[in-house]
N, C-alpha and C positions, 0 to 999 in steps of 0.2 A: 235618616233623620227622623227623630221621634218628636211629636208635638202634642199639645193638648187639644181636646175637641173644640175649644173656643177659637183655636187658630186655624181651623180647617176652612175658614172663609178665604177664598182666593180672589185674585183680581178678576174683574168682569171680562166676559167673552173668551176666557180661556177654556179649552176643551180638556176634560179630565177623564181618566180611567180609574174606576173605584173597584177594589176587591175586598170582600169581607170573608173572614175565616174565624171559626170557633176553635179556641185553644183550651184543651184539657177540660172541656165542658164548663168552664168557669169564666172565660174571658172572650171578648170579641175584639179581633184585630181588624183595624181599618187601614187599608193602604190606598193612597191616592197619588197619581202620577199624571203630570201634564203630558199630552201626546207629543209635544215638541221637546220634552226633556227626559233624559234617562234616569234622573234622580227621582226618588219617591219619598212621600211623607207617610209616616206610620203613627198610629195611635192605638193604645191598648186600654180597654175599658171593661168594667164588669158586665157579664152577660145577664142583664135583667129584663131586656125587652126583646121583641122580635128583631132579628138582625137587620131586616130591611128598614125598620123604623129609625135606625141610626142615620139613615140618609137625611132625615129631617134636621140633622145638625147643619145641613147646607141650605136650609129652606130660605134663609134671609139673604142669600147671595145671588148674584147673577151668573155664577159660573155654570158652564154647560157640561152635563154628564153624558158622554157618548158611549162609554163602555162600562158595563157592570157585571162583575163576577161574584155570584153568591153560591157557588157550588160547595158541597160538603158542609152545609150549615143546618142540616136536619129540618129544613123548612117544610111546613105542611100547607101554608097559605101565605098570602101577601096582603099588606094593608090595602083596604078598599080605595082609599083616597090617594094612593101613590100616583104621582104624576111625573113622568119622565119624557117629555115631548121630544127631546133631542137624542134619545137613546138609539144607537145603531147596533150595538153588540151586547147580547144578554146571554149569560151562562147560568142556568138554573139546574145543572146536572147534579147527580148524586145527592138528591134530597128525598123528601117523602110526600111529594105532591100526588094526590089521587085524582084531581081534576085540574083543568086549565085555569090559571088565575084570571080574575075578572078584568085586570088592567090590560089584557090582550084585546079586549073588546071596547075599552073606553079610552084607549090611547095607543102609544107605541106606533104611531103612524109611519115612522121613519126607520123602523127596525129592519136590519139587513141580515143579521146573523142571530140564530136562535138555537140554543142547545138545551133540550129537555131530557137528555138521556139519563138512564139509571134513576127512574122514578117509578111510581105505581099508577100511572095514568092509563085509562082504558079507552078514552074517546076524545077526539079532537075534531068533531064534525062541524061546529059553527065556524064560520069564516072570520079570521082575526082581522083587525084593522090594518095590519102590516102586509097583507097579502100581495099588494102591488109592488112593494119595495123588497120583500124578502128574497134573499139570494142563497142562503144556506140554512137547512133545517135538519137537525139531528134528533131522531126519536128512538134511538137504540135502547134496548133493555127496559121496556115498559110492559104494559099488558094490553096493548092495542090489538083489537080484533080485526080492524080494517085500516087501510091507509087512509088518511084524511082526504076525502073526496074533493075538497076545495083546491088541492094542489093541481088538479086537472082543469081547473077553471081557466078560461082565457085571460082573466084578470091577473092570474098568477104567472105573469109573463117573464119575470126576471129570476125565477128559481133556477140556480145552476148546480146546486148540490143537495141531494137527498140521501140520508142514511136511515135505513129502517131495518135494523138487525135485531134478532133475539126478542121478538114479540110473540103474540098469541094468535096471529093470523093463520087461517087454515086454507084460504084460497084467495085468488085475485080475479075472480070471474067478472066482476063489475068493470074491470079495466079493458076487457076484450073489445068493447064497442066504443071506446073513447076515440074521438077524432082529433084531440088536441096534441097528440104526440108529435105531429108533423111540425107544429109551430113552437114547441117548447124549447127553451134554452138550456135544458138540463144537460149538464156535462159530466157530472159525477154521480154514480148510483151505486150504493152499497146495500146489498140484500143478503147478508150472511144469516144462515139459519132462519130463513123467512118462509119456509114451507113452499118453495117454488117447485113446479113440475114442468114437464116439457111444453104444455100448452101456454105457459107464461112467456115463452120465447116470442109469441106472436106480438105482444105489445112492447116487449123490451127492444126488439130489433127495429121498431118503428121510430125510436128516438134518434134522429139523424145527427144531433150535435154531441152525442155521447162519446166521451174520450176516456172514461174510467169506469170499469164495471167489475164489481166483486160479487160473485154468486157462490162463494165458498161456504163451507161449514166450519165451525170452530174446532171440532175434533171428530174423530171417527166414532167415539162413544157418547156423543151428546144426545139429548132427547130426540129420539127418532120421530116423534110426532111432528116436530117443527123443523126437521132437517130439509134441506134442499135435496130432492131425489129426482134424478134425471135418467132416462133410459137411452136417449139419443141426443147428446150435446151438439151434434152436427146441425140440428135444426136451428140452433141459434144463428148459424152463419149462412143459412140458405135464404137468398133474396133479402138480405139484411140491408138496412139503410145506415147502419153504424159504420160508415166508411172512414170515420176519423178516430176510431178506437185506438188508443195508445197504450192503455194499461188494462190487462185482463188477468183476473185472479180466479182460479178454479181449484182451490185446495180442499182436501178432505171430502171428495165427491165419489169415492169408491171407483174411480175410473180404472179400467183394465186396459183399454186401448186409447191411444192418443187421438182425439178428434181431428181428422184431417181437414175439416172445414176451417179450422182456425188459421191454416196456412193461406187462406184466401184474403185475410185481413193484412194487407201489406203495410198499413199504417202503424202496426203494433211496435211499440218501443220496449214494453215490459211484459213478460209472460211468466206468471206464477202458477205452477201446476204441481204443487208439493203434496206429500202425504196421500198418495194414491197407490195404485198397484200396477203402474206402468212398467213393463219389462223391455219395451223397445219403442223406437220412433219409426215412422214410415221411412222407407229408403229415400223417397223423394217428397219434396214439399217445403221443408224448412228453409231451403235456399231462397224461397220467395218472400220471406220476412226480411226484406232488405234494410228495413229501418230498426230492426231489433237491436237493443243495447243491453238488455238485462234479461237473463234466463235463469229461472229457479226451478229445478226439477228434483230437489232434495227429498229424501225419505220416500223413495220408490223402489222398484226392483230392476232398474236399468242395468244391463250388462255392458252397454257401450253408449257413448254419445253419438248423435247422428253423424254419418260420414260427411255429409255436405255442410256441416256447420262451419267449415273453414271458408265458405263462400259468403258468410255474413260479415261484411267489411266494417260494419258499425258496432258489432258486438264487443262490449267491454267487460261484462261480468257473467261468469257461469258459476252458479251455486248448485252443486250436485252431491252434497254429502249424504251419507247413509244410503248408498245404493249398492250394486254388485258389479261395478265397473271394473273390468279386468285389464283394459289397456286404453291408452289415450290416442284417439285419432288426430289427424292434423288439425290444428287450431288456427283461427284467424289472427293475423298480425296485430289487429287492433285490441286484442284481449289485454286487460289490465288486472283482472281478478279471476282466480281459478281456485275453487274450493272443492277438493275431492277427499275430504276427511271421511274415514270409515267406509272404505270400499274394498275391493279385492285386487288392487293393483299389484302386479308382480315386479314392475319396474317402470321407470319414466325417464325421459331425457333430462340431463343436467341443465341444458339450456333453458328449460322452463323456469327454473329458479332465478336465472339471471335476467331473462327477458320480461317476466311478468312481475308487476309491482306487488301484488298480494297473492300469496299461495298458501295452501295447507294440504300436505300429503300424508299427514300423520294417521296412524291406526289403519294401515294397509299391510299387505304381505311383504312389502319392501321395507328394508331397514334404512331410514333416512340418515342414520349415523354412519353407515358404511358407504354412502354415495359420495362420489368424487366431486363435491362442490363446497362452497363456503357455507358451513353449517350455521355460523353466526348470522350471515346474511339471511339465510332461510328462516331462522328462528325469529328474526326481526320482522320479516314479511308475514310470517304466520301470526305473530302477536298483533300486528297492525290490522290484519284481516279480522281477527276475532274481536278486536276492539270496535272496529267500524260496524260490524254486524251483530254485536252484542253476543258473541259466542264464548265469552270468557269461562263459562262453566262447563265446557266440554270435559268429559271424564277421562277417557283413555287417550294416551299419547304413545308415540313410538310405534313399534311393529305389532301387527295383529297376528296372534298365534292361534291356529285352528286346532282345537282339542276335541277328540271324540269322547262323548260321554260313555261311561262304563256300560250302561244299559244298551247303548247303541252298538258297542263292540260285541256284546253277547248276541244281539240280534243278527249282526253281520256274520258271526261265526256259525250261527244256526242256519242261515241261508246258504253259506258255503257248503255245509254238510248236506243239505237238501239237494244242492246242485250236483254234488258228487254222486248221490244216490240215483238221481234222474239220469245222469250220464251212464251209470252202470246198466240201468234198465234199457236205455236206448241201445247200448252195445249188445245186450242179449237179444233184443228184438231184431237186430240187423244180422245176427248169425244165420248163415245158410242162405242169405239173399245176396245175389250178385247182380248188380245193375247192368253189367256188361252182357250177361246171358239173357236178359229180358228182351223178347222180340214181340213184334205186333202180329197178331193172328186175325185173319178175316179181312173183309173189304173196308177200305177207308171211305167213310161217308160223313158229311157234315150235317145231314138231315136226320140221321138215325142214331140211336144210342144202344149199345149192346146191353141187353137186359141182364146178362149174367156177369156183371162186373164184380169181382171179388177183391178185397183189400186184405193185406197181411196185417197191417197195423193202422191205428188211427190215433189222433190226439184228442184227449179230453181237455177242451180249452178252459173249463172251470177249475180243473185240478192241476193243469199244466203237467200231466203225466202221460207217458206212452203206455197204453194197455193193449192186451190182446183183443183182437176183434171178436174172438169166440166168447 
């Protein structure tokens, strides 16, 4: 429904959600919706003023604005006299703010959700009026050098979610001596590309209510100055108070070995450990993750899934594409989704296609077209999996054919010729030597060594060639 600005005055005491958007750098679109109604009212007006000043179209009414979304509006500041006493949800993301707007210190006492991501803000040290009510704070992709210290204040007792990714922090040493982690209600913590190191595990594992933790990096080739760099991830799980952790993400961390300490967190329901260099899982340990429902180990070097994975009776999803898995171990009966796209499978049981709701075995060494199962059923399940996880753009399908590069073929032939030459030299060195005629001369003693020991041949380990001792 489209209306005129004059008609934006609604009935008293109704709670509204307002969203502002700039269209083609010429028009301001205002969308208003009652919280109790799915229908919304829209108005399009020329962009001649600060988008936030359009809220004054409502200034002569008694309607209550509880949700305001002004993301993607190229804002650099807000009107100084802007008053929104009932606002609970505010989205200022994807703008051009360099400082925190003044109305955070003059109002917004009831604000619960604040999104300041994707701006140019470098400091948020002053305590906002909403500190006691704030439940969710998103500060991603700014220029913060330090985490706002007020979030550690005892007054900030309701903060449940903090996202602080891709900023300019270089250390978190000031958090080491904080004593408020024991009482915090923080449940979700996102610290991707936050320049974390092993010592930061000291304060992270003190947050006892934490149930979601993301300490990943965005990619392997992101700015190394602000990457999370860990030498021993197991320290996170030693004497930890995070006994309710349900979601753990450790992607793009250059992990070569799977941290065995994570198997101590029995409460885990989701484990994401993608885009690392894992080649194997410990033989024992994963069976203790009795509550695990979702496992994502894609883009590693795994040659097999853990043998005891079949003991996880709650496991529903395994995402393991782009590995080197050659065979499928026994799987739990609870499994509903299995993604083994782009591996080295030589074969798999036909029953997997019938028993599992979502599957993808394409781009392996096995030709799915030649398998004895209903290919139409398989293609439907493969399509549904890719739709659900947004994998529609996968490139190769069908069978994976291993081709040897011409240069590699020439190198292999050269090595074969070298091997033949070495074998000939070994045969010449062995001529005239009969091991059966060799006898021991002298007394046998463990404490003395014959000084006149002579060798017929020896091996030069650097050249890998047998040469005469002379």
